[in-house]
C-alpha positions as CSV (number, residue, x, y, z in Angstrom):
1,M,21.8,29.6,-17.8
2,L,21.2,26.9,-20.4
3,M,17.5,25.4,-20.9
4,V,18.1,21.7,-21.7
5,N,14.5,21.1,-22.7
6,D,11.4,22.7,-21.6
7,V,11.6,21.8,-18.3
8,T,15.4,21.4,-17.4
9,S,18.2,23.9,-16.8
10,Y,21.9,23.7,-16.5
11,D,23.9,26.2,-15.2
12,V,28.0,25.8,-13.8
13,D,29.0,27.7,-11.3
14,R,33.0,27.2,-9.6
15,G,33.0,23.7,-10.5
16,V,29.3,22.7,-9.8
17,A,27.0,22.2,-12.5
18,M,23.4,22.9,-10.9
19,I,20.4,21.0,-12.4
20,V,17.4,22.4,-12.0
21,V,13.8,21.0,-13.1
22,D,10.6,22.8,-13.1
23,S,7.6,20.6,-14.2
24,P,4.8,21.8,-11.5
25,P,2.7,20.7,-9.7
26,V,4.8,17.9,-8.4
27,N,8.0,17.6,-10.7
28,A,7.1,14.1,-11.7
29,L,9.2,11.9,-13.1
30,G,7.7,12.1,-17.1
31,A,9.1,11.1,-20.0
32,I,10.3,14.6,-20.6
33,V,11.9,15.1,-17.3
34,R,13.6,11.9,-17.0
35,K,15.0,13.1,-21.0
36,G,16.1,16.4,-19.5
37,L,18.2,15.0,-16.5
38,A,19.6,12.7,-18.8
39,E,20.9,14.9,-21.4
40,A,21.8,17.6,-18.6
41,L,23.9,15.2,-16.9
42,A,25.7,13.9,-20.1
43,R,26.7,17.7,-20.5
44,A,28.1,17.4,-17.2
45,S,30.0,14.8,-17.1
46,D,31.6,15.9,-20.8
47,D,32.5,19.2,-18.7
48,E,36.0,18.9,-17.7
49,A,35.1,22.2,-15.5
50,V,32.6,20.1,-13.6
51,L,33.5,18.6,-10.2
52,A,30.6,18.1,-9.0
53,V,26.5,18.4,-9.7
54,V,23.4,19.2,-7.8
55,I,20.0,18.1,-9.0
56,M,17.3,19.9,-7.3
57,C,13.9,20.8,-8.3
58,A,11.8,24.6,-8.8
59,G,8.5,24.9,-7.3
60,R,7.0,23.2,-4.2
61,T,8.8,20.2,-4.5
62,F,11.9,17.3,-5.3
63,F,10.4,14.8,-7.5
64,A,6.9,13.3,-5.9
65,G,7.1,10.0,-7.4
66,A,6.5,8.6,-11.0
67,D,4.5,9.5,-13.7
68,I,1.0,8.1,-12.1
69,S,-0.3,8.1,-15.9
70,E,2.4,6.0,-16.6
71,I,1.5,3.1,-14.6
72,G,1.1,-0.2,-16.4
73,K,1.9,1.4,-19.6
74,P,5.7,0.8,-21.6
75,M,8.1,3.7,-20.1
76,A,9.6,5.9,-22.9
77,E,13.5,5.9,-22.6
78,P,15.2,7.1,-20.8
79,T,13.7,4.8,-18.0
80,L,14.3,5.6,-14.1
81,R,16.8,2.9,-14.0
82,D,18.5,4.2,-17.1
83,L,18.9,7.4,-14.9
84,Q,20.1,5.3,-12.1
85,V,22.4,3.7,-14.0
86,I,23.8,7.0,-15.5
87,L,24.1,8.4,-12.0
88,E,25.8,5.6,-10.8
89,G,28.3,5.6,-13.7
90,M,28.9,9.0,-13.2
91,T,32.8,10.0,-12.1
92,K,31.4,13.5,-11.0
93,L,30.4,14.0,-7.6
94,V,26.5,13.9,-7.6
95,V,24.3,15.2,-4.9
96,A,20.4,15.6,-4.7
97,A,19.5,18.6,-3.1
98,I,15.5,17.9,-1.6
99,H,12.9,19.8,-0.3
100,G,8.9,19.5,-0.1
101,S,8.5,15.6,-0.7
102,A,10.8,13.1,-2.5
103,L,8.5,9.9,-3.0
104,G,8.6,6.8,-4.3
105,G,10.5,7.3,-7.9
106,G,11.8,10.4,-6.9
107,L,13.7,9.0,-3.7
108,E,14.7,6.2,-5.8
109,L,16.5,8.4,-7.9
110,A,18.0,10.2,-5.2
111,M,19.1,7.1,-3.2
112,A,21.2,6.8,-6.8
113,A,22.9,9.9,-6.0
114,D,26.4,9.4,-3.9
115,Y,24.7,12.0,-1.2
116,R,21.3,13.7,-0.3
117,V,21.4,17.3,1.0
118,A,17.5,17.9,2.3
119,A,15.7,21.1,4.1
120,H,14.6,20.9,7.5
121,S,10.8,20.5,6.0
122,A,11.5,18.1,3.5
123,R,10.0,14.9,4.0
124,C,11.0,11.0,2.4
125,G,9.1,7.8,1.5
126,L,8.2,5.1,-0.5
127,P,4.4,5.0,-0.5
128,E,4.3,2.2,-3.4
129,V,2.6,-0.2,-1.1
130,N,-0.3,2.1,-1.2
131,L,-1.1,1.0,-4.6
132,G,-0.3,-2.3,-4.5
133,L,3.2,-2.3,-5.6
134,L,7.0,-2.0,-4.4
135,P,10.0,0.3,-5.1
136,G,10.4,-1.1,-8.4
137,A,13.4,1.1,-9.4
138,G,16.1,-0.5,-6.9
139,G,14.5,0.9,-3.9
140,T,14.3,-2.5,-2.2
141,Q,17.9,-2.8,-2.9
142,R,19.6,0.6,-2.3
143,L,17.1,1.5,0.8
144,P,18.4,-1.2,3.1
145,R,22.1,-0.4,2.0
146,L,21.8,2.9,3.3
147,V,19.7,2.5,6.4
148,G,19.9,-0.5,7.6
149,I,17.4,-3.7,7.0
150,S,14.9,-3.1,9.7
151,N,14.6,0.6,8.9
152,A,14.5,-0.1,5.2
153,L,10.8,-2.5,5.6
154,D,9.5,-0.2,8.5
155,L,9.4,2.7,5.7
156,M,8.4,0.8,2.9
157,L,5.6,-1.4,4.7
158,A,4.1,1.8,6.2
159,G,4.3,3.6,2.9
160,E,4.2,6.7,4.9
161,P,6.9,9.6,4.6
162,I,9.2,10.7,7.4
163,A,10.4,13.8,8.1
164,A,14.0,15.1,7.0
165,A,15.2,15.0,10.6
166,A,14.2,11.4,11.0
167,A,15.8,10.4,7.7
168,M,19.1,11.7,8.5
169,E,19.0,9.7,11.7
170,M,18.6,6.6,9.9
171,G,21.3,7.5,7.1
172,L,18.9,8.3,4.1
173,I,20.2,12.1,4.5
174,D,23.6,13.3,4.5
175,R,22.9,16.8,5.4
176,L,20.0,19.1,6.8
177,V,19.9,22.8,5.4
178,E,17.7,25.9,6.0
179,D,14.8,26.1,4.6
180,G,14.9,28.2,1.7
181,A,18.7,28.2,1.3
182,L,18.7,24.9,-0.2
183,G,20.5,25.2,-3.2
184,E,23.2,27.4,-1.8
185,G,23.6,24.7,1.4
186,A,23.9,21.9,-1.8
187,V,25.9,23.2,-3.9
188,A,28.6,24.7,-0.6
189,F,28.3,20.8,0.5
190,A,29.0,19.5,-3.1
191,R,32.2,22.0,-3.7
192,T,33.5,21.5,-0.2
193,V,33.2,17.3,-0.5
194,A,34.5,17.2,-4.0
195,H,37.7,19.6,-3.3
196,E,38.4,17.0,-0.5
197,K,38.7,14.6,-2.9
198,A,37.2,11.8,-0.7
199,S,36.6,8.4,-1.9
200,V,32.8,8.0,-2.6
201,I,31.4,4.6,-2.5
202,K,28.2,4.2,-4.4
203,T,25.2,3.1,-2.8
204,R,24.6,-0.5,-4.6
205,D,28.3,-1.1,-3.0
206,R,27.5,-0.2,0.9
207,T,28.1,-2.6,3.0
208,D,28.0,-1.4,6.0
209,R,24.6,-1.0,7.1
210,M,24.0,-4.7,5.8
211,P,24.3,-7.8,8.0
212,S,27.8,-9.8,7.5
213,S,28.5,-12.1,10.0
214,P,26.0,-15.5,10.7
215,E,24.5,-14.2,13.8
216,Q,23.3,-10.6,12.2
217,K,22.0,-12.9,9.0
218,T,20.0,-15.0,11.3
219,Q,18.6,-12.0,13.3
220,A,17.6,-10.3,9.7
221,R,15.9,-13.5,9.0
222,K,13.9,-13.8,12.1
223,L,12.6,-10.2,11.9
224,I,11.8,-11.1,8.2
225,E,9.3,-14.3,9.1
226,M,7.8,-12.2,11.6
227,L,6.8,-9.6,9.5
228,R,5.9,-12.1,6.8
229,Q,3.0,-13.4,9.4
230,R,1.9,-10.5,10.0
231,H,1.0,-9.2,6.8
232,D,0.3,-12.8,5.6
233,G,-2.8,-11.8,2.8
234,Y,-0.9,-8.7,1.4
235,K,0.2,-9.2,-1.4
236,A,2.6,-5.9,-1.9
237,K,4.2,-6.4,1.5
238,Q,4.9,-10.0,1.2
239,N,6.6,-8.9,-2.1
240,I,8.3,-5.9,-0.5
241,I,9.6,-8.9,2.3
242,S,11.1,-10.8,-0.4
243,A,12.7,-8.5,-2.1
244,V,14.6,-6.8,1.0
245,E,15.4,-10.4,2.0
246,K,17.3,-10.8,-1.6
247,T,19.2,-8.0,-0.1
248,I,21.1,-10.6,2.9
249,D,23.1,-12.9,0.2
250,L,22.8,-11.9,-3.2
251,S,24.6,-9.2,-5.3
252,F,23.1,-5.8,-6.2
253,A,22.4,-6.7,-9.9
254,E,21.0,-10.3,-8.6
255,G,18.6,-8.3,-6.1
256,V,17.2,-5.8,-8.4
257,A,16.9,-8.4,-11.3
258,A,14.6,-10.5,-8.2
259,E,12.8,-7.4,-7.8
260,A,12.0,-6.7,-10.9
261,I,10.2,-10.0,-11.4
262,L,8.4,-9.4,-7.8
263,F,6.7,-5.8,-9.1
264,E,5.7,-7.2,-12.3
265,E,3.9,-9.9,-10.3
266,L,2.4,-7.0,-8.4
267,K,1.3,-4.7,-11.7
268,T,-1.0,-7.2,-12.7
269,S,-2.4,-8.2,-9.5
270,P,-6.1,-8.1,-8.5
271,Q,-5.0,-6.5,-5.1
272,S,-2.7,-3.7,-6.9
273,A,-6.1,-3.0,-9.0
274,A,-8.0,-2.3,-6.1
275,L,-5.6,-0.4,-3.9
276,R,-5.2,2.3,-7.4
277,Y,-9.0,2.7,-7.1
278,V,-8.9,3.4,-3.9
279,F,-6.0,5.6,-3.9
280,F,-8.2,7.5,-6.4
281,A,-11.5,7.2,-4.7
282,E,-10.3,9.0,-1.9
283,R,-9.0,11.8,-4.2
284,Q,-12.5,11.9,-5.7
285,A,-14.4,11.9,-2.3
286,A,-12.2,14.8,-0.9
287,K,-13.8,17.1,-3.5
288,P,-16.0,19.5,-2.0
289,P,-19.4,19.9,-3.9
290,E,-19.7,23.2,-6.1
291,T,-20.7,26.0,-4.0
292,G,-22.2,28.1,-6.8
293,A,-21.6,32.1,-6.2
294,G,-21.5,31.3,-2.4
295,A,-18.2,31.4,-0.9
296,T,-17.2,29.3,2.1
297,R,-16.1,30.2,5.1
298,G,-12.7,29.9,6.9
299,I,-13.1,28.3,10.2
300,D,-10.2,30.1,12.4
301,K,-12.3,29.0,15.8
302,V,-14.2,26.2,17.0
303,A,-15.5,25.3,20.1
304,V,-15.3,21.7,21.4
305,P,-17.3,20.8,24.7
306,A,-17.5,17.4,24.0
307,V,-15.3,14.6,25.5
308,G,-13.5,11.5,23.9
309,P,-11.0,10.3,21.9
310,S,-12.2,12.2,19.0
311,A,-12.8,15.5,20.7
312,E,-8.9,14.9,22.4
313,T,-7.7,14.2,18.8
314,L,-9.9,17.2,17.2
315,V,-8.5,19.6,20.0
316,R,-4.5,18.6,19.0
317,E,-5.2,18.6,15.5
318,G,-6.6,21.7,15.3
319,E,-4.2,23.7,17.8
320,A,-1.4,22.3,15.2
321,A,-3.3,23.6,12.2
322,G,-3.1,27.3,14.2
323,I,-7.3,26.9,14.7
324,V,-8.3,28.5,18.0
325,I,-9.5,25.3,19.9
326,E,-12.1,26.3,23.2
327,S,-12.9,23.6,25.2
328,A,-15.1,25.6,28.1
329,G,-18.6,25.1,26.0
330,K,-20.0,26.9,23.0
331,I,-18.6,30.0,22.1
332,A,-20.7,33.1,20.4
333,D,-18.4,33.6,17.6
334,A,-17.3,30.0,17.1
335,G,-17.7,28.9,13.4
336,L,-17.6,25.0,14.4
337,T,-19.2,23.3,17.8
338,F,-18.9,20.0,18.5
339,E,-21.0,18.3,20.5
340,N,-21.2,14.4,21.6
341,M,-24.1,12.5,20.1
342,P,-25.3,8.7,20.7
343,S,-23.8,6.3,18.2
344,L,-25.6,3.1,17.3
345,M,-22.2,1.0,17.5
346,A,-19.9,1.0,20.6
347,D,-16.8,1.3,18.9
348,H,-17.9,4.3,16.9
349,D,-17.2,7.6,19.1
350,R,-19.7,10.0,17.5
351,I,-19.6,13.6,17.2
352,R,-21.3,16.2,15.6
353,A,-20.3,19.4,14.3
354,I,-22.4,22.1,13.9
355,V,-21.7,25.1,11.3
356,G,-23.2,28.0,12.5
357,N,-26.4,29.3,14.4
358,G,-28.8,27.9,12.0
359,S,-32.0,25.9,12.9
360,D,-31.2,22.8,10.8
361,P,-27.4,23.4,10.3
362,A,-24.7,21.2,8.1
363,Y,-23.2,18.6,10.7
364,L,-20.4,16.4,10.6
365,E,-19.5,13.2,12.3
366,I,-16.2,11.5,12.7
367,C,-16.1,8.3,12.4
368,L,-13.3,6.8,13.8
369,G,-13.7,3.2,13.4
370,T,-12.4,0.5,15.9
371,D,-8.8,2.9,16.1
372,P,-9.3,6.5,16.8
373,R,-5.2,7.1,16.8
374,R,-5.0,6.2,13.1
375,S,-8.7,7.0,11.2
376,I,-8.6,10.4,9.3
377,L,-12.2,9.6,7.9
378,F,-14.4,12.9,8.1
379,E,-17.9,11.5,7.5
380,I,-20.2,15.0,6.3
381,V,-24.0,13.8,7.0
382,Q,-25.7,16.6,5.1
383,T,-29.5,17.4,6.3
384,D,-32.3,18.8,4.1
385,R,-31.6,22.2,5.0
386,S,-27.9,22.4,5.3
387,S,-26.7,25.0,3.1
388,I,-24.2,24.3,0.3
389,Q,-21.9,26.7,1.9
390,D,-21.9,25.2,5.3
391,I,-21.0,21.9,3.3
392,G,-18.0,23.1,1.5
393,S,-16.8,25.1,4.9
394,L,-16.7,21.6,6.7
395,F,-14.6,20.3,3.6
396,R,-12.4,23.0,3.6
397,F,-12.4,22.4,7.9
398,G,-11.5,18.9,7.5
399,K,-8.5,19.5,4.7
400,D,-7.6,22.1,6.9
401,I,-6.5,19.6,10.0
402,G,-5.0,16.6,7.7
403,R,-8.6,14.7,7.7
404,L,-10.3,13.0,4.4
405,C,-13.9,14.2,3.7
406,V,-16.8,12.2,2.7
407,L,-20.1,13.8,1.9
408,S,-23.1,11.6,2.5
409,H,-27.5,12.3,3.1
410,G,-29.7,10.9,5.3
411,A,-30.4,10.7,9.1
412,T,-27.7,7.8,10.1
413,S,-24.2,8.1,8.9
414,I,-22.9,5.7,6.1
415,C,-20.2,4.4,8.4
416,D,-22.8,3.7,11.3
417,R,-25.0,1.8,9.0
418,L,-22.1,-0.6,7.7
419,A,-21.1,-1.1,11.2
420,F,-24.6,-1.8,12.3
421,A,-24.9,-4.6,9.4
422,R,-21.7,-5.8,10.7
423,D,-22.6,-6.1,14.4
424,R,-25.9,-7.7,13.9
425,Q,-24.1,-10.7,12.5
426,I,-21.8,-10.5,15.1
427,E,-24.6,-10.5,17.6
428,Q,-25.9,-13.4,16.0
429,L,-23.1,-16.0,15.6
430,L,-22.4,-14.9,19.2
431,S,-25.7,-16.0,20.6
432,E,-25.3,-19.3,18.6
433,G,-22.5,-20.0,20.5
434,H,-19.5,-19.2,18.4
435,A,-16.8,-17.6,20.2
436,L,-15.7,-14.2,19.8
437,P,-12.0,-14.5,19.5
438,R,-12.8,-16.6,16.4
439,I,-15.2,-14.4,15.0
440,V,-12.4,-11.5,15.5
441,C,-9.7,-13.5,14.0
442,G,-11.7,-14.6,11.0
443,L,-12.2,-10.4,10.0
444,R,-8.7,-10.0,10.3
445,G,-8.3,-13.2,8.6
446,F,-10.4,-11.7,5.6
447,G,-7.9,-8.4,5.9
448,F,-10.3,-6.4,8.4
449,S,-8.1,-4.0,10.7
450,I,-10.0,-5.2,13.7
451,P,-8.0,-5.3,16.9
452,L,-8.6,-8.5,19.3
453,G,-9.3,-6.0,22.2
454,P,-9.4,-6.5,25.8
455,E,-11.8,-9.3,25.9
456,V,-9.7,-11.5,24.0
457,E,-6.6,-12.2,26.3
458,G,-4.2,-14.8,27.0
459,D,-5.4,-18.5,26.4
460,E,-8.0,-17.0,24.4
461,R,-6.4,-14.9,22.1
462,D,-3.3,-17.5,21.5
463,E,-6.5,-20.2,20.2
464,A,-7.6,-17.8,18.1
465,R,-4.5,-16.9,16.2
466,S,-5.8,-19.2,13.0
467,E,-8.7,-17.4,10.9
468,Q,-9.1,-21.4,9.6
469,E,-10.8,-21.5,13.2
470,F,-14.1,-19.5,11.7
471,A,-15.6,-21.1,9.1
472,P,-15.6,-19.9,5.8
473,D,-19.8,-19.7,5.7
474,L,-19.7,-18.1,9.1
475,L,-17.5,-15.1,7.6
476,E,-19.4,-14.9,4.4
477,R,-22.5,-13.8,6.7
478,V,-20.5,-11.0,7.9
479,I,-19.1,-9.9,4.5
480,L,-22.2,-10.0,2.7
481,A,-24.1,-8.4,5.2
482,I,-22.1,-5.4,4.8
483,V,-21.8,-5.7,0.8
484,N,-26.1,-5.7,0.8
485,E,-26.0,-2.4,3.0
486,A,-23.7,-0.9,1.3
487,A,-25.5,-1.7,-2.0
488,H,-28.8,-0.3,0.1
489,V,-27.1,3.0,0.5
490,L,-26.2,3.2,-3.0
491,Q,-29.7,2.6,-3.9
492,E,-31.1,5.1,-1.7
493,G,-28.5,8.2,-3.2
494,A,-27.2,8.4,0.2
495,A,-23.9,8.6,-0.9
496,R,-22.8,11.1,-4.1
497,T,-20.6,7.5,-5.7
498,A,-20.3,4.1,-5.0
499,S,-16.7,4.9,-4.4
500,D,-17.3,7.1,-1.5
501,I,-19.2,4.3,0.0
502,D,-16.1,2.3,-0.3
503,V,-13.8,4.4,1.0
504,V,-15.9,4.8,4.3
505,A,-15.9,1.5,4.3
506,V,-12.1,1.5,4.2
507,M,-10.9,4.4,6.2
508,G,-13.9,4.4,9.1
509,L,-14.8,0.2,9.3
510,G,-11.4,-1.8,8.6
511,W,-12.2,-3.1,5.4
512,P,-8.8,-4.4,3.7
513,R,-7.8,-1.6,1.2
514,Y,-6.5,-4.1,-1.4
515,E,-10.2,-5.6,-1.4
516,G,-11.3,-2.1,-2.6
517,G,-14.2,-2.0,-0.7
518,P,-17.4,-3.7,-0.3
519,L,-19.3,-2.5,-3.5
520,Y,-15.9,-3.3,-5.6
521,W,-15.7,-6.2,-4.3
522,A,-18.9,-7.5,-5.2
523,D,-18.2,-6.3,-8.4
524,S,-15.2,-8.4,-8.0
525,Q,-16.8,-11.6,-7.4
526,G,-20.0,-11.1,-9.7
527,L,-22.9,-9.6,-9.2
528,P,-25.0,-12.6,-10.3
529,S,-22.9,-15.0,-7.6
530,I,-23.6,-12.0,-4.9
531,R,-27.5,-12.2,-5.4
532,A,-27.6,-15.9,-5.2
533,R,-25.4,-15.9,-2.2
534,L,-27.4,-13.5,-0.6
535,E,-30.9,-15.6,-1.6
536,A,-29.3,-18.2,-0.1
537,L,-28.4,-16.7,3.3
538,G,-32.3,-15.3,3.6
539,K,-33.5,-18.5,3.5
540,D,-31.9,-19.4,7.1
541,H,-31.2,-15.9,8.4
542,G,-34.1,-13.8,7.3
543,D,-34.9,-10.1,5.5
544,A,-31.1,-8.8,6.3
545,F,-30.0,-10.8,3.2
546,K,-32.7,-10.0,0.9
547,P,-30.5,-8.5,-2.0
548,A,-30.8,-4.8,-3.1
549,R,-32.6,-4.2,-6.0
550,I,-29.4,-2.5,-7.4
551,L,-27.5,-5.4,-7.5
552,S,-29.2,-6.8,-10.2
553,Q,-27.1,-4.3,-12.3
554,D,-24.0,-5.6,-14.2
555,V,-21.8,-3.5,-12.1
556,L,-22.0,-1.4,-9.0
557,V,-18.4,0.9,-9.5
558,Q,-17.8,3.2,-12.4
559,R,-14.0,2.4,-12.9
C-alpha cells in the first residue's frame, strides 16, 4: 500500500486499484482530500496493469459532503468539478464504493463515476437546499440523467437522504452489498465488469431516463411548472427547478454552465445566509448543558400513559431506538414518564416528560406545532429545582430517538408563548371580520408551513389561494407580534441564546427557515424600523405591540 498523501492510500490487486481516503470525522471533500484523489487517479490512469479503480473511504462514512468551512471562499485546486472531469475522462472503469452517507458533494463525486456500489445501510442525499444552495458540481444535471427528472426533483427539493435500497430502485445505485463487505464486494464488481469489457456510458452522456418525445417533454414541463408554484418564494428550490429544467433541451455542458450561474445567485442571497444561520443554530441548540461531575443517565425504559399524536409518535420512535415503551401507566423503574398537559394552543399536542421521582423534576415539552408527523423538536423546559443531570438525560434521550432538543426556562414553553402571540392576533383579525382562509393564505405567502386545515375547504380554499388577498399591514400584525414576544423571551433569559428562540420558531411554529427565525428576521429588517412599526401598531392595537426593551440594542443575534 502506498500513501499518496496524509489522507489518501493507493493499492493495486489483480488489476483493480483501490483508492482509500481516511480524513475523519466525515471525510469531507476538503483541499487535502481532493488533492489526494487527483494524484491517486493520475497514478491509476498511468498504470497499464490497472483495469478498474475503486474509490472508497475509511471510517464511518463515504464523503459526507463538501468542507463547509470552504463555503463562500475560493476553492483550492483541484476543485470538485476538476475531480469530476478527471473521473469522466478516465479510460479505466471507476466504481464508487459507498457506506455511511454519501451527501452533497460526496454524492456528486460518486455520480461522476461509472458505477456506484453501496452497503445496505448506506444513505444518499443532496441536502444543499437546506443551506439555501443547489448541488453546484453538476448534481442538477447528472442526477436527472441517472434517475429521471421526477425522482431527481423529489430528492433535491426534499434535501433528505434516502436509503440505499431506494436509491438502487430509482437507478442511483448499481449494486448493493452486505455491510462489512463493501471493499471486497466493490472490488469483485469492478473486476467482473472490467473483464466483461462492456461499453460504459458516462453519466453525462446518459439519455435513457430523460424525456425524448415531445409528449414526454411536455409532461416534464408540466411537473416543473407545478413545483414552481408549490415552492414560490423559496429561492433555492426555484433555482433547483430551473437548473433541472435545463436538462430537457440543453447539452450537459450547457446545463452545467447554467447551473453554475444559478448557484452563484444563491451563494450571496439573503435566504441562503438565513438558512446557513438556522443550520448552525440547530447544531448549537442541540448541545446539552455541561453537567459537571454528575453523569447523565441513559434512559432505556419509558412509561407513556399519555394519549394523542405525540404519545403515538414517541412509542414508534422509542421502539425503533430499542427503548422499552410501556403504555399501561407509570412503572416503578421507568427512567422517564410522560403525561398529558393542557396547552394554551389547540394546535400543540403538549406532553410533559418527568425524569425520576423528584418533587420538582425536569420536564420536557413536545412542541409538535401544526404537523406532528414532521416536527422533530423537543423543547426541554427547566424548572428552578431541575437537576442539570436530569436535563442532560433528557437531551440524551431526545438524541437517541432522533429529536432536536432545545433548552428553555420558565412556566411556559417558548413554543407556546410564540404560538399564543400569533393566535391572539389571528383571533383579533377574525373578530374584525377577516376570513380565516385569507389569514392562513397570507401566512403561507410569507412562508409559514401552516396547512389550510379542514375548516378551509372547497370553494373557500380556491378563493384563498393568493396571499395578495391578505393585506400586508394585516400580515405585519401577526409577524411583529411573534417578533415582539420572541424579544421578550430573550429579554427575560428564558432561552440560552437568541438563536435557540429562532430554532423553536422554525421547528415548532412553522416560521420559514429561509427567513431565519423572528429574531434573525428582525435584525435583517433593522431594529429601529421594527421598533417604529411596533409603536405605530401599539397606538391602534394595544400593549401586545409595546416594544420589548431589548429591541433598543443594535442586534439581537450573534452571527
